[in-house]
C-alpha positions as CSV (number, residue, x, y, z in Angstrom):
1,M,95.3,73.7,120.2
2,E,91.6,73.3,121.7
3,K,91.9,69.9,122.5
4,S,95.5,70.7,124.1
5,T,93.5,73.7,126.5
6,I,90.3,71.7,127.1
7,K,93.2,69.0,128.8
8,K,94.5,71.4,130.5
9,I,91.6,72.8,131.9
10,T,90.4,69.4,132.9
11,I,93.3,68.5,134.4
12,I,93.5,72.1,136.5
13,I,89.5,71.2,137.7
14,S,90.9,67.5,139.2
15,I,93.6,68.5,141.0
16,V,92.0,71.6,142.5
17,G,88.9,68.6,143.5
18,L,91.6,66.5,145.0
19,L,92.9,69.4,146.8
20,F,89.5,70.4,148.2
21,A,88.8,66.7,148.9
22,S,92.4,66.7,151.4
23,S,91.5,69.6,152.7
24,C,87.9,68.7,154.1
25,S,89.6,65.3,155.2
26,L,92.2,67.1,157.0
27,F,89.8,69.3,159.0
28,T,87.5,66.8,159.7
29,G,90.3,64.7,161.2
30,F,90.9,67.8,163.4
31,L,87.5,68.1,164.7
32,N,88.0,64.2,165.6
33,L,90.6,65.1,168.0
34,V,88.9,68.0,169.3
35,G,85.1,67.2,169.8
36,N,84.4,63.6,169.6
37,S,85.4,60.7,171.6
38,E,84.7,58.2,168.7
39,P,85.9,58.7,165.3
40,V,83.7,60.2,162.6
41,P,84.4,58.8,158.7
42,P,85.0,61.3,156.2
43,P,82.8,62.4,154.0
44,T,83.5,61.1,150.4
45,V,84.1,64.3,148.2
46,T,83.3,63.7,144.7
47,P,84.4,66.6,142.1
48,T,81.2,68.1,140.5
49,P,82.1,68.0,136.6
50,Q,81.8,71.5,135.4
51,P,81.2,72.0,131.9
52,L,84.1,73.0,130.1
53,L,83.7,76.8,128.4
54,E,84.9,76.8,124.8
55,V,85.5,80.7,123.6
56,E,84.8,80.9,119.8
57,T,87.0,83.6,118.3
58,G,86.9,83.2,114.4
59,E,82.9,84.0,114.4
60,A,84.1,87.4,116.3
61,L,86.6,88.0,114.1
62,T,85.1,87.3,110.9
63,T,82.0,89.7,112.2
64,I,84.7,92.6,112.8
65,Q,86.6,91.8,109.2
66,N,83.3,92.2,107.1
67,G,82.7,95.4,108.9
68,F,85.9,97.0,107.7
69,S,85.4,95.5,104.0
70,A,81.9,96.5,104.4
71,V,83.2,100.5,105.5
72,Y,86.2,100.1,102.8
73,T,83.1,99.2,99.9
74,R,80.9,102.1,101.1
75,V,83.7,104.7,101.5
76,L,86.4,103.9,98.8
77,P,84.2,106.1,95.7
78,A,84.3,108.9,97.7
79,V,88.1,109.1,98.3
80,V,90.5,110.6,95.5
81,N,93.8,111.1,94.5
82,I,95.2,114.5,94.1
83,R,98.3,115.7,92.4
84,V,100.0,119.0,92.1
85,V,102.5,120.9,89.9
86,Q,104.2,124.3,90.9
87,Y,106.0,125.8,88.1
88,G,109.2,127.3,87.9
89,V,110.4,126.4,91.4
90,Q,113.6,127.3,92.1
91,N,115.7,124.5,92.9
92,T,116.4,124.0,96.8
93,A,115.6,121.4,98.8
94,P,111.9,121.0,100.4
95,D,111.6,123.2,103.3
96,I,110.3,120.4,105.6
97,W,112.7,121.1,108.2
98,N,110.7,123.2,110.1
99,F,107.2,121.7,110.8
100,P,105.5,120.9,114.1
101,F,105.0,117.4,112.6
102,P,106.4,115.9,109.4
103,F,104.6,117.1,106.2
104,P,102.4,114.6,105.9
105,F,102.3,113.9,102.1
106,H,105.0,112.8,99.4
107,F,107.2,114.7,97.0
108,P,107.9,112.7,94.4
109,F,110.3,114.2,92.1
110,Q,114.2,114.3,91.0
111,M,115.9,117.4,91.8
112,P,118.1,119.0,89.1
113,D,121.1,121.1,89.7
114,R,120.6,123.5,92.4
115,G,119.3,127.0,91.4
116,T,117.8,126.1,88.5
117,P,114.2,126.7,88.0
118,S,112.0,123.4,87.7
119,N,108.6,121.7,88.1
120,R,107.2,120.5,91.7
121,S,104.8,117.8,92.1
122,A,103.3,116.8,95.1
123,I,100.5,114.2,96.3
124,G,97.5,114.0,98.7
125,S,94.3,113.0,99.3
126,G,90.8,114.3,99.1
127,F,86.6,113.5,99.1
128,V,83.8,114.2,97.1
129,W,81.5,116.2,99.5
130,D,78.7,116.5,96.9
131,E,76.9,115.2,94.0
132,T,77.5,118.7,92.0
133,G,81.6,118.2,92.2
134,Y,83.2,120.0,95.2
135,I,86.2,117.9,96.9
136,V,87.5,118.7,99.7
137,T,91.2,118.3,101.0
138,N,93.8,119.6,103.4
139,N,95.3,123.6,102.4
140,H,98.6,122.4,102.8
141,V,97.9,120.1,100.0
142,I,97.3,122.3,97.3
143,E,99.1,125.1,98.6
144,G,101.3,127.5,95.8
145,A,99.8,124.7,93.0
146,D,99.7,126.1,89.6
147,E,98.0,122.7,88.2
148,I,95.5,120.2,90.3
149,T,95.0,117.3,89.2
150,V,92.2,115.3,90.9
151,T,91.6,111.1,90.5
152,L,88.7,109.2,91.3
153,A,88.6,105.6,92.3
154,D,87.7,104.2,89.1
155,G,90.7,106.0,87.7
156,T,89.3,109.3,86.0
157,S,91.4,111.7,86.2
158,L,90.3,115.7,85.9
159,A,91.5,118.6,86.2
160,G,90.7,120.4,89.9
161,T,89.8,124.3,90.2
162,L,90.7,125.8,93.9
163,V,87.2,127.2,95.0
164,G,88.4,128.6,98.7
165,A,91.0,127.7,101.4
166,D,91.6,128.1,104.8
167,R,95.5,128.1,106.5
168,D,93.7,128.0,110.4
169,S,91.5,124.9,109.6
170,D,94.1,123.6,106.8
171,L,91.1,122.9,104.7
172,A,90.8,123.6,100.9
173,V,87.6,123.3,98.7
174,L,88.4,122.2,94.8
175,K,85.9,121.7,92.1
176,I,85.8,119.0,89.3
177,E,83.6,119.1,86.3
178,Y,81.9,115.9,86.2
179,P,78.1,114.6,85.3
180,E,76.0,115.4,88.1
181,G,74.8,112.6,90.0
182,K,77.4,110.1,89.2
183,L,79.5,111.1,92.5
184,Q,79.2,109.6,95.4
185,P,79.8,111.7,98.4
186,I,81.0,111.0,102.0
187,Q,78.1,110.3,105.0
188,I,79.1,112.6,107.8
189,A,79.2,111.8,111.5
190,D,79.3,114.3,114.7
191,S,83.0,114.4,115.7
192,T,81.6,115.5,119.5
193,Q,80.4,112.5,119.8
194,V,83.2,109.9,119.4
195,Q,84.8,108.5,121.9
196,V,88.6,107.2,122.8
197,G,89.1,103.4,121.8
198,Q,86.4,103.9,119.2
199,L,87.2,101.9,115.9
200,V,87.9,103.9,112.9
201,A,89.7,103.6,109.6
202,A,91.7,105.9,107.2
203,I,91.7,106.0,103.6
204,G,93.6,107.4,101.3
205,N,96.8,107.6,99.3
206,P,99.4,107.3,101.3
207,F,102.8,107.2,99.4
208,G,100.8,107.6,95.8
209,L,99.3,104.0,96.3
210,Q,95.9,104.8,95.9
211,G,93.1,103.4,97.7
212,S,94.7,102.0,101.0
213,M,93.0,101.5,103.8
214,T,94.3,100.9,107.6
215,V,92.7,100.6,110.8
216,G,92.8,101.6,114.3
217,I,91.7,103.6,117.5
218,I,90.7,107.2,118.3
219,S,93.8,107.7,120.9
220,A,92.8,111.4,122.5
221,L,90.5,114.0,122.1
222,G,90.9,117.5,122.4
223,R,94.7,117.9,121.1
224,S,95.7,121.6,119.4
225,L,97.4,121.4,116.3
226,P,100.1,123.7,115.1
227,V,99.8,124.3,111.1
228,S,102.0,126.2,108.7
229,S,102.2,127.2,105.8
230,Q,104.0,125.8,103.1
231,D,105.1,129.3,101.3
232,S,106.1,130.4,104.6
233,P,106.9,128.2,107.0
234,G,107.7,130.8,109.8
235,I,104.0,131.2,109.9
236,S,101.7,129.0,112.1
237,F,98.0,128.8,113.1
238,T,96.4,126.7,116.0
239,I,93.7,124.3,115.2
240,P,91.6,123.3,118.6
241,D,89.5,120.0,118.9
242,V,92.0,118.1,117.1
243,I,91.5,113.9,117.3
244,Q,94.6,112.0,117.9
245,V,94.5,108.3,116.1
246,D,96.7,105.3,115.9
247,A,95.6,104.4,112.4
248,P,98.4,104.2,110.4
249,I,99.2,107.8,108.1
250,N,101.4,108.2,106.0
251,P,102.6,110.6,103.5
252,G,99.7,111.4,100.9
253,N,97.1,110.6,103.6
254,S,96.4,114.2,104.3
255,G,93.2,115.3,102.9
256,G,91.7,112.0,103.2
257,V,89.3,110.5,105.4
258,L,89.0,108.8,108.9
259,V,85.8,107.1,109.1
260,D,83.6,105.5,111.9
261,M,82.4,101.8,111.4
262,D,79.2,103.0,110.0
263,A,81.3,104.6,107.2
264,R,80.8,108.0,108.3
265,L,83.4,110.8,108.1
266,V,84.9,112.0,111.9
267,G,88.0,113.9,110.5
268,V,90.7,114.7,107.7
269,P,94.1,113.1,108.3
270,T,96.2,116.3,108.6
271,A,99.4,115.6,110.1
272,I,101.6,113.2,111.7
273,E,104.0,112.7,114.7
274,S,107.2,110.6,113.7
275,P,110.8,110.8,114.0
276,S,111.5,109.1,110.3
277,G,108.2,111.4,108.5
278,A,106.1,107.9,108.4
279,N,103.8,106.5,110.5
280,A,104.5,106.3,114.0
281,G,101.8,105.5,115.6
282,I,100.5,109.0,116.0
283,G,98.3,110.7,113.9
284,F,96.0,114.0,114.0
285,V,92.9,115.0,112.7
286,V,90.9,117.6,112.1
287,P,87.2,116.8,113.2
288,S,84.1,116.8,111.4
289,V,82.5,119.5,113.3
290,I,85.0,122.0,112.1
291,V,85.0,120.2,108.2
292,Q,81.2,120.9,108.2
293,N,81.9,124.8,109.7
294,V,84.4,125.8,107.1
295,V,83.4,123.9,103.7
296,P,80.3,125.1,103.2
297,K,81.6,128.9,103.8
298,L,84.5,128.1,101.3
299,I,81.7,126.9,98.9
300,E,79.8,130.2,99.1
301,N,82.5,132.8,99.7
302,G,86.0,131.3,98.7
303,Y,87.4,131.7,102.7
304,Y,86.2,131.4,106.1
305,E,85.7,134.4,108.5
306,H,87.3,132.8,111.9
307,P,84.8,134.0,115.4
308,W,87.0,136.2,117.3
309,I,86.9,138.1,120.7
310,G,90.1,140.1,120.6
311,I,92.1,138.8,123.6
312,S,95.2,137.9,124.1
313,G,94.8,135.1,127.4
314,T,95.9,132.3,128.6
315,T,95.1,129.2,131.1
316,L,94.9,130.6,134.6
317,T,97.5,127.8,136.7
318,S,97.4,127.8,140.4
319,D,99.9,130.0,140.5
320,M,98.4,132.6,139.3
321,A,94.6,131.8,140.9
322,E,96.7,132.2,144.4
323,E,98.5,135.4,143.2
324,A,95.1,136.7,142.3
325,G,93.7,136.1,145.7
326,L,91.4,133.3,144.7
327,P,91.8,129.3,145.8
328,R,94.2,127.7,144.4
329,E,92.0,124.6,142.2
330,Q,90.1,127.9,140.6
331,H,90.0,127.6,136.5
332,G,89.5,129.5,134.2
333,V,91.2,131.7,131.0
334,L,93.3,134.8,132.5
335,I,92.8,137.6,130.0
336,V,96.3,138.9,129.7
337,E,95.4,141.6,127.2
338,V,92.2,143.3,125.4
339,I,92.9,144.1,121.6
340,P,91.9,147.9,121.0
341,D,88.9,148.3,119.3
342,S,88.2,144.7,119.3
343,P,85.1,142.7,120.5
344,A,86.4,142.5,123.7
345,E,86.7,145.7,124.2
346,K,83.6,147.1,123.4
347,A,81.9,144.5,125.6
348,G,84.1,145.8,128.8
349,L,86.7,142.8,129.3
350,L,90.0,144.0,131.3
351,G,93.4,142.5,131.0
352,S,96.1,142.5,133.0
353,G,98.5,144.9,134.1
354,E,101.4,145.8,136.6
355,N,98.9,146.4,139.3
356,Q,96.1,144.8,137.8
357,V,94.7,141.1,137.5
358,G,92.9,140.4,134.3
359,D,89.0,139.0,134.2
360,I,89.2,135.5,134.2
361,I,86.7,133.8,131.5
362,I,85.1,130.5,133.2
363,Q,81.9,129.9,131.3
364,I,81.3,130.8,127.6
365,D,77.1,130.1,127.2
366,S,77.1,128.1,130.3
367,Q,79.9,126.3,129.5
368,P,82.7,125.7,131.7
369,T,86.0,127.2,130.4
370,L,88.9,125.2,132.6
371,D,91.4,125.9,130.1
372,F,92.3,128.3,127.0
373,E,91.8,125.2,124.9
374,D,87.9,124.9,126.2
375,L,87.6,128.3,125.0
376,T,88.9,127.8,121.8
377,T,87.2,124.7,120.9
378,Y,83.8,125.8,121.9
379,M,84.3,128.9,119.9
380,A,85.3,126.2,116.5
381,R,82.5,123.9,117.3
382,H,79.7,126.6,118.5
383,T,80.0,130.1,117.0
384,N,79.7,132.6,114.1
385,T,80.8,135.9,113.9
386,G,78.3,138.3,114.5
387,E,76.6,135.8,116.8
388,T,76.2,137.0,120.4
389,I,78.4,135.0,123.1
390,T,77.7,135.5,126.7
391,L,80.8,135.3,129.2
392,T,81.2,134.4,132.9
393,I,83.9,136.4,134.4
394,L,85.7,136.8,137.4
395,R,86.7,140.3,138.4
396,D,88.5,141.4,141.8
397,G,86.9,137.9,143.0
398,E,83.1,138.7,142.0
399,T,81.1,136.8,139.3
400,Q,80.1,138.9,136.5
401,I,78.0,138.2,133.1
402,L,78.6,139.9,129.9
403,D,77.0,139.6,126.6
404,L,79.7,139.7,123.3
405,E,79.0,140.1,119.8
406,L,82.1,138.4,117.9
407,G,83.8,139.8,115.3
408,I,86.3,138.5,112.6
409,R,89.7,137.4,113.7
410,P,91.8,140.0,111.4
411,S,93.2,137.6,108.5
412,S,96.8,139.7,107.3
413,P,99.6,139.0,108.5
414,S,100.4,139.6,112.0
415,P,103.5,141.0,113.9
416,R,104.1,137.2,115.1
417,A,103.7,136.0,112.0
418,E,106.4,137.9,110.8
419,R,108.7,137.5,113.6
420,E,108.6,133.5,113.9
421,Q,111.3,132.0,111.8
422,P,113.0,128.9,111.7
423,V,116.5,128.7,113.2
424,R,118.8,127.7,110.7
425,S,122.3,129.5,109.9
426,G,124.8,128.4,106.8
427,D,125.5,124.6,106.9
428,V,124.8,124.4,111.0
429,W,121.3,123.3,112.3
430,L,119.9,124.0,115.8
431,G,116.5,122.2,114.9
432,I,114.1,124.6,116.7
433,S,111.6,127.5,115.4
434,G,110.8,130.5,117.7
435,V,109.5,134.1,118.3
436,E,110.8,136.8,119.5
437,V,109.7,137.2,123.3
438,T,107.1,140.2,123.6
439,P,105.4,141.4,126.7
440,G,102.0,139.5,125.9
441,I,104.1,136.6,125.8
442,L,105.7,137.2,129.0
443,Q,102.6,137.9,130.6
444,A,100.9,135.0,129.3
445,M,103.7,132.9,131.1
446,D,103.5,134.8,134.1
447,L,107.1,136.4,133.4
448,E,108.7,139.4,134.7
449,P,108.6,142.4,132.1
450,G,111.7,143.2,130.3
451,L,112.8,139.9,129.8
452,T,114.3,139.5,126.2
453,G,115.1,136.2,124.4
454,I,113.7,133.8,122.1
455,L,110.6,131.6,123.0
456,I,111.2,128.2,121.4
457,Q,108.1,127.3,119.5
458,Q,108.8,123.6,118.0
459,V,111.3,121.2,118.6
460,I,112.4,119.3,115.5
461,L,112.7,115.5,116.2
462,N,116.2,114.1,116.6
463,S,117.3,118.0,115.5
464,P,120.5,119.1,117.7
465,A,117.9,121.0,120.0
466,D,116.2,118.1,120.5
467,Q,118.9,115.7,120.9
468,A,120.0,118.4,123.8
469,G,116.7,118.1,125.7
470,L,115.3,121.7,124.5
471,Q,111.6,121.9,124.9
472,G,108.7,123.8,122.6
473,S,105.7,125.6,123.7
474,S,102.7,123.2,124.0
475,T,100.3,125.7,125.8
476,A,97.8,127.7,123.8
477,A,97.2,131.4,124.0
478,E,95.9,134.5,122.3
479,I,97.7,137.4,121.6
480,N,97.0,140.3,120.0
481,G,94.3,138.6,118.4
482,E,96.5,135.4,117.1
483,Q,96.7,132.2,118.8
484,I,100.5,131.3,119.7
485,L,101.8,128.6,121.8
486,V,103.7,129.7,124.7
487,G,105.4,127.6,128.0
488,G,108.6,126.3,126.0
489,D,112.0,127.4,126.7
490,I,113.5,131.0,126.0
491,I,116.9,131.1,125.0
492,L,118.6,134.0,126.6
493,T,122.0,133.5,125.4
494,V,124.5,131.5,123.3
495,D,128.1,131.2,124.8
496,G,127.4,134.0,127.1
497,H,126.4,136.5,124.4
498,Q,122.7,137.9,124.8
499,V,120.2,137.4,121.9
500,R,117.4,139.5,121.8
501,D,115.8,138.7,118.1
502,M,116.6,135.7,115.3
503,E,118.7,138.0,113.8
504,S,121.3,137.9,116.7
505,L,120.7,134.6,117.3
506,N,121.8,133.3,113.7
507,A,124.8,135.7,114.0
508,E,125.7,133.6,117.0
509,L,125.1,130.6,114.8
510,D,127.4,132.0,112.0
511,K,130.5,131.9,114.6
512,H,130.2,128.0,114.4
513,K,131.1,125.1,112.2
514,L,129.2,121.7,111.8
515,G,130.2,119.1,115.4
516,D,130.8,122.8,117.5
517,Q,129.5,122.8,120.6
518,I,127.7,125.7,121.8
519,I,126.0,126.4,125.5
520,L,122.8,127.8,125.5
521,T,121.3,129.7,128.9
522,I,117.9,129.1,128.6
523,L,114.7,130.1,131.2
524,R,112.6,127.0,131.9
525,G,109.8,126.9,134.7
526,G,111.5,130.5,136.1
527,K,115.0,129.2,136.3
528,Q,118.2,129.5,134.5
529,I,119.4,126.3,133.5
530,H,122.7,126.0,130.6
531,L,122.5,123.4,128.3
532,K,125.2,122.2,126.1
533,V,124.4,121.5,122.0
534,V,126.8,120.5,119.1
535,L,125.7,121.8,116.1
536,G,124.5,119.4,113.2
537,E,124.4,119.6,109.8
538,N,121.5,121.6,108.4
539,P,119.1,119.4,106.1
540,R,118.2,121.6,103.8
541,S,122.1,121.7,102.8
542,S,122.3,117.8,102.1
543,V,118.5,116.6,101.5
544,S,117.6,116.3,97.4
545,G,115.3,114.3,95.5
546,Q,113.1,113.3,98.2
């Protein structure tokens, strides 16, 4: 193959040389005609042989392969397999259909007759945090577990005890009893320094295949990831600063490791975007900077206190800026509402009202906040409860600086958590989860007060809603102390009948059967749109065993 390539290059050089010689000859002849009385013999042009470049790819590939092999050898002893069992679970199909991303671990069990209590098992991954026996994994891997078994890379299986867990970051810490000093903990990288295009490797237990490694690159940074509770599918939280990768991540990888070429932890694989439940080239990873903040507190206290400002806010859009009398290119976080008795209220921050534009946060500790994600990312990376931050705000077009002492984010279920529900009714399926529209949501979306309906939070891939073109929410906002995604379609009516809450929406769906077509009136971008949706079969009524 190389000889053939060299021959082609040589032929091309020869042809170029001949063409160049012919051109020179013609040009010289032209000069003879216009400038000389006697012909001048054309100069002889001899092509100068050029050195042929040979690209040696074998050595480069060998170097890369050896690099990945070295990473695997160093990291594998720190990666563990986690198997959990939940006792006496009422037999229903696994409720995995209302997560924003396919739940990234496997349920390898067979279901007995519906309604019969049984034990449910699941698998995931984890990694060794330190030599004393602390193991880190995802919260959703162990949530609700009655029995946890940790299997080390050498095949040793040990009972795992839950030390602490945090739903908001989807992290959990287990403890195993093992001779101190015999475990090999993972080394940790600074995820704030990683770059798009950087080579990474994921190591875990996809589909229970222990010690599997896949490779890829970092595809994007700064994603926001909604994470749902296994016990309460309607409750979701947003993890900021999430890393997107194309390294294949499959069910069972959850809680494992994503490492760089120096064998250091970049983050914890947590979720995937996929129409099939298996890898589709889009994986989401909780960054190591959040892991390093949360895990020590889980070990110390069993819980993590998230720092809290106490506002409902949204990214300032160009239209909002113009209405506020500011340049359209002004960026920042518009405060929609200040929570009573919150750190924000104590610091003197102002929310928006009918005749008042709220404060606009343009910097936190001198760092620009171009959008809401900038604010939440900085909070997650650099702040702790009880610390004082400095906010630079715009109020009535004037710049002001305020100091604010961070509080503790309320951890009890919020009204929003109780409102947000998957939409399903009997055997028919729409394929969304949503929340009832509230005044805070309307303000965050810059909509007129008094509007009623259902804000779509998530659209399940390949569902009837997805096929009809319904759109979920993707813009993070903080409302009444809880982060919520806004910006999605708002369902106003079903077949002309108004829907005000989830109960009324499900009541309308109850009137239909599988295959029926309904007409939804939705609000999108301030305009009403009518969409036809053919109702599908509820997966809960057809799935068993997996």
